[in-house]
MIFIKOL-640138 format. One record per residue (C-alpha): residue number from 1; residue in three letters; x, y, z. Coordinates in steps of 0.2 Angstrom, whole numbers. Last residue first. Example, Ala and Ser with C-alpha at 12.3 -4.5 7.8 and 13.67 -1.06 7.14 Angstrom:
<recs>
[rec 2 SER [68 -5 36]]
[rec 1 ALA [62 -22 39]]
</recs>
This chain:
<recs>
[rec 351 ARG [-57 105 155]]
[rec 350 GLY [-61 88 164]]
[rec 349 VAL [-50 74 166]]
[rec 348 PHE [-58 56 168]]
[rec 347 PRO [-73 62 158]]
[rec 346 THR [-81 51 164]]
[rec 345 ALA [-87 43 180]]
[rec 344 ALA [-78 27 186]]
[rec 343 VAL [-79 8 186]]
[rec 342 ARG [-66 0 197]]
[rec 341 GLY [-49 -6 195]]
[rec 340 ALA [-37 -20 200]]
[rec 339 VAL [-24 -27 187]]
[rec 338 ALA [-23 -45 185]]
[rec 337 LYS [-7 -51 175]]
[rec 336 GLY [-9 -63 162]]
[rec 335 ARG [-6 -51 147]]
[rec 334 VAL [-17 -38 156]]
[rec 333 ASP [-32 -47 163]]
[rec 332 ILE [-43 -33 170]]
[rec 331 THR [-51 -35 187]]
[rec 330 VAL [-67 -24 191]]
[rec 329 ALA [-74 -17 207]]
[rec 328 THR [-91 -8 204]]
[rec 327 GLY [-89 10 208]]
[rec 326 GLU [-102 16 194]]
[rec 325 ALA [-115 3 192]]
[rec 324 THR [-115 -11 180]]
[rec 323 GLU [-134 -14 174]]
[rec 322 PRO [-128 -11 155]]
[rec 321 PRO [-117 -26 156]]
[rec 320 VAL [-99 -20 152]]
[rec 319 PHE [-90 -13 137]]
[rec 318 GLY [-74 -4 139]]
[rec 317 LEU [-64 13 142]]
[rec 316 ALA [-48 13 151]]
[rec 315 ILE [-37 23 163]]
[rec 314 GLY [-21 19 172]]
[rec 313 HIS [-13 30 184]]
[rec 312 GLY [-3 47 186]]
[rec 311 LEU [-19 57 184]]
[rec 310 VAL [-13 71 173]]
[rec 309 PRO [-1 59 162]]
[rec 308 SER [-15 46 161]]
[rec 307 PHE [-8 29 157]]
[rec 306 ASN [-17 19 143]]
[rec 305 GLY [-33 10 139]]
[rec 304 SER [-45 9 124]]
[rec 303 THR [-58 -5 120]]
[rec 302 VAL [-57 -15 136]]
[rec 301 GLU [-67 -31 136]]
[rec 300 GLY [-84 -38 143]]
[rec 299 VAL [-91 -48 157]]
[rec 298 ALA [-78 -61 161]]
[rec 297 THR [-81 -69 177]]
[rec 296 GLY [-70 -68 193]]
[rec 295 ASP [-81 -58 202]]
[rec 294 ILE [-81 -44 189]]
[rec 293 MET [-69 -48 175]]
[rec 292 ILE [-65 -36 160]]
[rec 291 PRO [-54 -45 147]]
[rec 290 CYS [-41 -35 138]]
[rec 289 GLY [-45 -32 119]]
[rec 288 ALA [-38 -14 119]]
[rec 287 ARG [-25 -11 133]]
[rec 286 ALA [-25 -9 152]]
[rec 285 PRO [-12 2 159]]
[rec 284 ARG [1 -2 172]]
[rec 283 ARG [4 14 182]]
[rec 282 GLY [-5 9 198]]
[rec 281 ASP [-23 5 201]]
[rec 280 THR [-35 6 187]]
[rec 279 VAL [-48 18 182]]
[rec 278 ILE [-62 12 172]]
[rec 277 GLY [-74 22 161]]
[rec 276 VAL [-90 14 154]]
[rec 275 LEU [-98 9 137]]
[rec 274 ARG [-114 -1 137]]
[rec 273 ARG [-120 -19 135]]
[rec 272 SER [-136 -28 129]]
[rec 271 ILE [-145 -12 125]]
[rec 270 GLY [-164 -11 126]]
[rec 269 HIS [-178 -17 116]]
[rec 268 ASP [-186 0 112]]
[rec 267 ARG [-168 8 108]]
[rec 266 GLU [-163 -7 99]]
[rec 265 ALA [-177 -6 87]]
[rec 264 VAL [-177 12 86]]
[rec 263 ALA [-158 10 80]]
[rec 262 ALA [-163 -4 68]]
[rec 261 ASP [-176 5 59]]
[rec 260 ARG [-165 22 59]]
[rec 259 GLY [-151 13 50]]
[rec 258 ILE [-149 27 37]]
[rec 257 PHE [-160 42 41]]
[rec 256 ALA [-179 44 40]]
[rec 255 PRO [-193 52 50]]
[rec 254 LYS [-183 63 61]]
[rec 253 ASN [-190 63 78]]
[rec 252 TRP [-177 51 86]]
[rec 251 ALA [-162 63 81]]
[rec 250 VAL [-147 51 86]]
[rec 249 VAL [-132 61 93]]
[rec 248 TRP [-141 61 110]]
[rec 247 GLY [-139 42 110]]
[rec 246 LEU [-120 43 112]]
[rec 245 GLY [-118 31 127]]
[rec 244 ALA [-107 20 116]]
[rec 243 GLN [-121 6 117]]
[rec 242 LEU [-133 19 111]]
[rec 241 SER [-123 25 96]]
[rec 240 THR [-120 6 91]]
[rec 239 ILE [-105 -5 90]]
[rec 238 GLY [-106 -21 80]]
[rec 237 ALA [-93 -14 67]]
[rec 236 GLY [-87 3 73]]
[rec 235 LEU [-87 14 89]]
[rec 234 GLU [-77 13 105]]
[rec 233 HIS [-62 6 96]]
[rec 232 GLY [-63 6 77]]
[rec 231 HIS [-68 24 79]]
[rec 230 LEU [-61 33 93]]
[rec 229 PRO [-73 38 107]]
[rec 228 LEU [-70 53 119]]
[rec 227 ALA [-67 50 136]]
[rec 226 ALA [-58 65 140]]
[rec 225 GLU [-43 56 147]]
[rec 224 LEU [-45 46 132]]
[rec 223 ARG [-45 60 120]]
[rec 222 LEU [-29 67 127]]
[rec 221 THR [-20 50 127]]
[rec 220 ASP [-25 48 108]]
[rec 219 ARG [-19 65 103]]
[rec 218 ALA [-4 64 113]]
[rec 217 GLY [2 48 102]]
[rec 216 LEU [-5 57 87]]
[rec 215 GLY [9 70 87]]
[rec 214 ALA [11 87 96]]
[rec 213 PRO [19 103 89]]
[rec 212 THR [20 116 103]]
[rec 211 ILE [12 134 101]]
[rec 210 GLY [23 147 106]]
[rec 209 ALA [18 161 92]]
[rec 208 ASN [33 154 81]]
[rec 207 GLY [24 138 81]]
[rec 206 LEU [9 145 74]]
[rec 205 ALA [18 154 61]]
[rec 204 ARG [28 139 56]]
[rec 203 TRP [11 129 54]]
[rec 202 LEU [5 144 43]]
[rec 201 PRO [20 144 32]]
[rec 200 ALA [19 125 30]]
[rec 199 ALA [-1 125 27]]
[rec 198 VAL [1 138 12]]
[rec 197 ASP [1 126 -3]]
[rec 196 SER [-12 115 5]]
[rec 195 PRO [-25 127 7]]
[rec 194 VAL [-30 130 25]]
[rec 193 ALA [-42 121 36]]
[rec 192 ILE [-40 127 54]]
[rec 191 GLU [-46 117 69]]
[rec 190 ILE [-49 127 86]]
[rec 189 GLY [-47 126 105]]
[rec 188 ASP [-55 124 121]]
[rec 187 GLU [-49 106 130]]
[rec 186 GLY [-57 90 129]]
[rec 185 THR [-44 84 117]]
[rec 184 TYR [-53 80 100]]
[rec 183 GLY [-57 98 93]]
[rec 182 THR [-70 110 87]]
[rec 181 GLY [-72 129 86]]
[rec 180 ALA [-71 129 67]]
[rec 179 VAL [-60 138 56]]
[rec 178 THR [-60 139 36]]
[rec 177 CYS [-46 148 30]]
[rec 176 SER [-45 162 16]]
[rec 175 VAL [-28 167 11]]
[rec 174 GLY [-22 186 12]]
[rec 173 ASP [-9 182 26]]
[rec 172 TRP [-22 174 36]]
[rec 171 GLN [-40 178 33]]
[rec 170 LEU [-55 170 42]]
[rec 169 THR [-70 160 35]]
[rec 168 ALA [-80 155 50]]
[rec 167 VAL [-87 140 59]]
[rec 166 ARG [-94 139 77]]
[rec 165 PHE [-94 124 88]]
[rec 164 ARG [-86 132 102]]
[rec 163 GLY [-86 152 99]]
[rec 162 LEU [-74 161 88]]
[rec 161 SER [-69 177 96]]
[rec 160 ALA [-50 175 98]]
[rec 159 ILE [-49 167 81]]
[rec 158 ASP [-52 185 73]]
[rec 157 PRO [-33 189 76]]
[rec 156 ILE [-26 176 65]]
[rec 155 VAL [-7 174 70]]
[rec 154 THR [-8 183 87]]
[rec 153 ALA [-26 175 88]]
[rec 152 ALA [-17 157 89]]
[rec 151 LEU [-10 161 105]]
[rec 150 ALA [-26 168 113]]
[rec 149 LYS [-36 154 105]]
[rec 148 ALA [-25 140 111]]
[rec 147 ASP [-21 146 128]]
[rec 146 PRO [-32 133 138]]
[rec 145 GLY [-27 119 125]]
[rec 144 GLN [-29 114 107]]
[rec 143 VAL [-24 120 89]]
[rec 142 ALA [-29 108 77]]
[rec 141 ILE [-21 110 60]]
[rec 140 VAL [-31 104 44]]
[rec 139 ALA [-21 104 26]]
[rec 138 ARG [-31 107 11]]
[rec 137 GLN [-33 102 -7]]
[rec 136 GLU [-30 84 -5]]
[rec 135 THR [-45 81 6]]
[rec 134 ILE [-57 89 -7]]
[rec 133 ASP [-68 73 -9]]
[rec 132 ASP [-83 79 -18]]
[rec 131 GLY [-101 77 -14]]
[rec 130 GLY [-111 62 -12]]
[rec 129 ILE [-119 57 5]]
[rec 128 ALA [-117 37 7]]
[rec 127 ALA [-103 35 -6]]
[rec 126 ARG [-94 49 1]]
[rec 125 VAL [-95 42 18]]
[rec 124 GLY [-88 25 12]]
[rec 123 ASP [-74 33 2]]
[rec 122 THR [-69 44 18]]
[rec 121 ASN [-69 30 30]]
[rec 120 SER [-50 27 32]]
[rec 119 ALA [-46 44 39]]
[rec 118 ASN [-62 47 49]]
[rec 117 PRO [-75 58 41]]
[rec 116 MET [-76 77 40]]
[rec 115 VAL [-91 83 31]]
[rec 114 ASP [-89 100 23]]
[rec 113 PHE [-106 108 20]]
[rec 112 GLN [-112 121 7]]
[rec 111 GLU [-129 126 3]]
[rec 110 PRO [-130 140 17]]
[rec 109 ASP [-114 148 9]]
[rec 108 ASP [-104 160 19]]
[rec 107 ALA [-106 153 37]]
[rec 106 SER [-103 136 29]]
[rec 105 TRP [-109 122 38]]
[rec 104 TRP [-95 111 46]]
[rec 103 VAL [-101 93 49]]
[rec 102 ILE [-91 82 62]]
[rec 101 ILE [-92 64 58]]
[rec 100 ASP [-93 47 68]]
[rec 99 ASP [-92 32 55]]
[rec 98 ALA [-100 16 52]]
[rec 97 VAL [-108 16 68]]
[rec 96 SER [-118 0 72]]
[rec 95 ALA [-136 2 67]]
[rec 94 ASP [-139 -16 64]]
[rec 93 SER [-143 -18 45]]
[rec 92 ALA [-143 1 39]]
[rec 91 ASP [-125 3 46]]
[rec 90 LEU [-125 20 54]]
[rec 89 LEU [-117 37 49]]
[rec 88 HIS [-115 47 65]]
[rec 87 THR [-116 66 70]]
[rec 86 TYR [-106 80 78]]
[rec 85 GLN [-111 97 72]]
[rec 84 ALA [-103 113 67]]
[rec 83 ARG [-110 130 65]]
[rec 82 GLY [-109 145 53]]
[rec 81 PRO [-125 141 44]]
[rec 80 GLY [-138 134 56]]
[rec 79 ILE [-139 123 71]]
[rec 78 LYS [-154 111 78]]
[rec 77 HIS [-162 109 61]]
[rec 76 LEU [-147 100 56]]
[rec 75 ASP [-154 85 66]]
[rec 74 ASN [-141 71 70]]
[rec 73 THR [-142 54 63]]
[rec 72 LEU [-134 56 45]]
[rec 71 THR [-144 51 28]]
[rec 70 SER [-160 59 27]]
[rec 69 GLN [-152 76 34]]
[rec 68 LEU [-136 75 25]]
[rec 67 ARG [-146 74 8]]
[rec 66 GLU [-159 86 13]]
[rec 65 PHE [-146 99 18]]
[rec 64 ALA [-136 97 1]]
[rec 63 ASP [-151 98 -11]]
[rec 62 ALA [-149 115 -16]]
[rec 61 GLY [-131 113 -19]]
[rec 60 GLN [-116 108 -9]]
[rec 59 VAL [-107 92 -1]]
[rec 58 ARG [-89 95 2]]
[rec 57 VAL [-81 78 8]]
[rec 56 THR [-66 82 19]]
[rec 55 GLY [-56 67 26]]
[rec 54 LEU [-45 67 41]]
[rec 53 HIS [-27 64 37]]
[rec 52 SER [-24 82 37]]
[rec 51 VAL [-25 81 57]]
[rec 50 ASP [-8 90 60]]
[rec 49 PHE [-9 94 78]]
[rec 48 MET [-5 110 88]]
[rec 47 VAL [-2 112 106]]
[rec 46 ALA [-8 125 119]]
[rec 45 ARG [-4 129 138]]
[rec 44 GLN [-7 118 153]]
[rec 43 ARG [-17 103 147]]
[rec 42 CYS [-10 104 129]]
[rec 41 ALA [8 105 136]]
[rec 40 LEU [5 91 147]]
[rec 39 HIS [0 79 132]]
[rec 38 GLU [16 85 123]]
[rec 37 ASP [27 81 138]]
[rec 36 ILE [19 65 139]]
[rec 35 THR [21 61 121]]
[rec 34 GLY [39 64 119]]
[rec 33 THR [51 78 119]]
[rec 32 PRO [58 72 102]]
[rec 31 TYR [41 74 92]]
[rec 30 ALA [28 61 93]]
[rec 29 ILE [17 50 83]]
[rec 28 PRO [19 61 66]]
[rec 27 MET [9 54 51]]
[rec 26 GLU [11 43 36]]
[rec 25 TRP [-6 40 29]]
[rec 24 GLY [-17 25 26]]
[rec 23 GLY [-26 26 42]]
[rec 22 PHE [-12 28 52]]
[rec 21 GLU [6 23 47]]
[rec 20 VAL [19 30 58]]
[rec 19 MET [32 45 59]]
[rec 18 SER [43 49 73]]
[rec 17 ALA [45 68 72]]
[rec 16 GLY [63 76 71]]
[rec 15 LEU [56 94 68]]
[rec 14 ALA [62 94 50]]
[rec 13 ARG [52 78 48]]
[rec 12 HIS [37 86 54]]
[rec 11 GLU [39 101 43]]
[rec 10 ALA [43 90 28]]
[rec 9 ASP [26 81 30]]
[rec 8 LEU [15 96 32]]
[rec 7 PRO [6 94 15]]
[rec 6 SER [1 77 23]]
[rec 5 HIS [7 61 15]]
[rec 4 ARG [-2 46 9]]
[rec 3 LEU [5 29 11]]
[rec 2 THR [6 17 -5]]
[rec 1 MET [0 0 0]]
</recs>
């Protein structure tokens, strides 16, 4: 397989990043200071991630609203132009989540939507909604952390007033960029879609403003502390919105969307399992696929697990029987070693 490369690939290599394959792309996993330093920089100040591997499918025209409304689970009537919305594309047969998606509704053109699938799902999402794959035409830089907007505003001043889940077209050095108040870390921040040919100068300008480059390793530990789902782990084949605790993303009042009948049937019958947070004793983390035991009986498995740099111990997400209460003691089998833990409230770390 030929790996795809971000417009920022040369920037990452110049900074000494360790590169890995992710979703068909070669992307930075960490820079020389390491994942923990990058993670803490996001919680304490601000970091920037290259997330150009995410897809962008542009859907436009007089029927664009209805195409998305009749395909995806959430209700676009809840928002309007200049807003972003989290939503799901379901499998028609069992309502499992084929992809979780952010929709950016253009502030300038009410008939234009940029639909942001996960890296390896762009073709499937485009097949469901139509539109044009414009992924190669832009880079996307996510700036996240408590100081994210203040520092980014020294480069693009109007970012300072951009609200959460708002979308705007802003100017940088005479170039139009689409900026959304979205992110995947649990912190405040923005994501900037910039034309590919000027992505590198913008990346360097943000770095010069004091924003720390961070790789996909820190992005994963940050989203886990915030208990945000990752497709292929907490969402995907066989996993429904309701099982993942994301029933709020399904607009039950809509007359039609892909997978609606199966989703309603599960809602009415009741879920067979649910996603919970688990904290473990000590630094040894659980990993995806590890069995979760209650009173010596396997009841489910971990979907994501890691060491929490903020909390100083292991955290995990996993599926357990729906009646399992917060505080329930569990044991996780980590490569033959029993690791004690308990079901815990999420997010593990708040903003």
